[in-house]
N, C-alpha and C positions, 0 to 999 in steps of 0.2 A: 616531521612524518617520520616515523620506525616504521619498518616494517617487522612483524613479528614471524609471518609464514607466510608464504607465498599464495596464500587467500588471507591471514588477517594485517589489519594496519592500522597503527596507533596514532594520532594525532591531538592539538589543541584544536578548538572552535570557539567561536561566539555566538551565546547560545544569541539565536534573533526572534523578534514578532516583527515581522511587516507592519507596518502601516496600515490599523483598518480592518484587520488580518487576527482570526481568532485562535490561529495557530503558532506555536513555535518551529525553530529548526534551525540546525548546523547548517552550512555549506561543506559537502565534501571537498577537501584538495581537491586538485585535478590532478594531482600525480595520483591518486587514489583511485576518481573516476577514470583516466585513461588505465591502470591498473587491472581492473575489474574485465578490461578486455569487453565489456560491452554499452551499447548507446542508452538502449533501455532501460526500465526497471531491472533492479537488482535486489534480489531476496540477499536478507543481512539480517546477522543477531548484533548489536550493540551495546556494549556498557556503557554509563555515562558515572562517568567519577569512579569508577569502579563498584557502584552501587546501586545502580537500576538498569536492569537489564529492556531491551527494546527490541522487538520481533516483530521486523517491517520489512520495505523496500524502501530502497534510495532512488527518487526519482530524478529523470532527467530534467533540464531547468534550461537547456543551450550552450554550446560553444564548449561542447566537450564534459560538463561537469553537471554534477548531481547536487541534489539534496536530502534531509533524511529530517523528517518530522519527527520532536521531541513530544507526546502526549502529558498529561496532566498528574497523570500516576506515578512514573518515570522523573516528570520536573521536582513531583515531590518527593519522591525516594532518594535523588540523588539532590537534595537541597538546592537547588538552580531557579532563576527567572531569567528575564529577557537582560542580557546586556552582559553576563558571564560568560568566564570561560572555564572551560568545561573541557575534559580528559575524555575523549572517544575511541575504545576499541572497537574496531568494526571487523566481525569475521562476516566474510562470503558462506551462505547458509543456502549449499550444494542442494540440498534436499529439505527444502522447507514443507510443514505439514500443516496441514489443510484443516484447521476449526472442523468440526463437525456440525451442522445443519444443526438449526433448535426445530423440535417438532413444529411447531406453531408456526412458525416460519417455511417450515417445508412444506406441510399442509396447505399455504397459502399460496405458495409459488406452483403446486401441482395443480391445484386448482384452477388456476389462469394456464397450466402450459409452459410454463416460464422455469420450471424446478433448474430440467437441464441446463438453460439458457443461465441462468444464476451458480452454477457449479462450472461453468465454464469462464469463469470471471477469473482474472487472474487471483493468485493463494491469497496473495497479500490482501489484496483487494478486497476479498471473499472473507478474509480474518477481522481485516478492517471493520465491518458494516457486522460483519456477527458481534464481536465484543462491542461495540456499538447498542445494539439492540440489547445484549446481555447487560449494558452498564442501564435501561432506564430503570428507575426508582417503582416511578406510576404505571399501572397495568396499559390507562390511555397514551401512555408515552410510549412504552413498548408495542403497541398496536398500531400509533402514529408512524416507528420506526419499521415495524413489517409493510405498512403500505408506502414508505417511500422505497422500501428496498422493491418490493412490488415492481415500483414505477421503471427501478433501475435493471433491475430484469427483463423487462416488456424493452425499454430502448435496444436493450444488447438484443435482444431476444432481433426487432426488428432491424438492427442494422444486421445481421447475420443473414436475413433473408434477404436486404437491401445487397448486401456483396454477393450473394445465391446466385442474383438477377441478373448481377452486370457480370461475371464472372460466366455466366450462361450464353447470357448475350456475344459477350468480346468471342468464345467460342463459336456462336454460330454465327456471328459475323467473319471468322477467320475459315468458317469451313462451306460459305458459298461461295 
């Protein structure tokens, strides 16, 4: 691994497709994971084999390591498949941009009062979901993906409510 700058890293890794999974990934070297200074998700822009740009988050996998998912578009542009060694230039994205919420998705989220919960999801997760919805070819597929996204937003909203209730209970228990 070489370091191009304080927030950019270059390394080679094997493109993996874990058994029984639909996704492909590269494991981030431990030295790069440590150098990010974060144990959780880290927004990045990755260049795969100098050909395909991936805007995503590297996600923790335990023991101080991260992984990066490489989508089908990027694999095609980089002309790689599982088992290939790939050259990765990874840059920490200090100011990740959120993709705009499509009007049909926003309308459905607003209808169930979970648009705010969706927009509080991590930017990388939101962008991934929006791109997944936008990639639908058939209207029925898009509608199904919007329904699934609403379920994600409802779950996030319920989790936020549960956390707020638990925090209020802790405060009440501590002040009595």
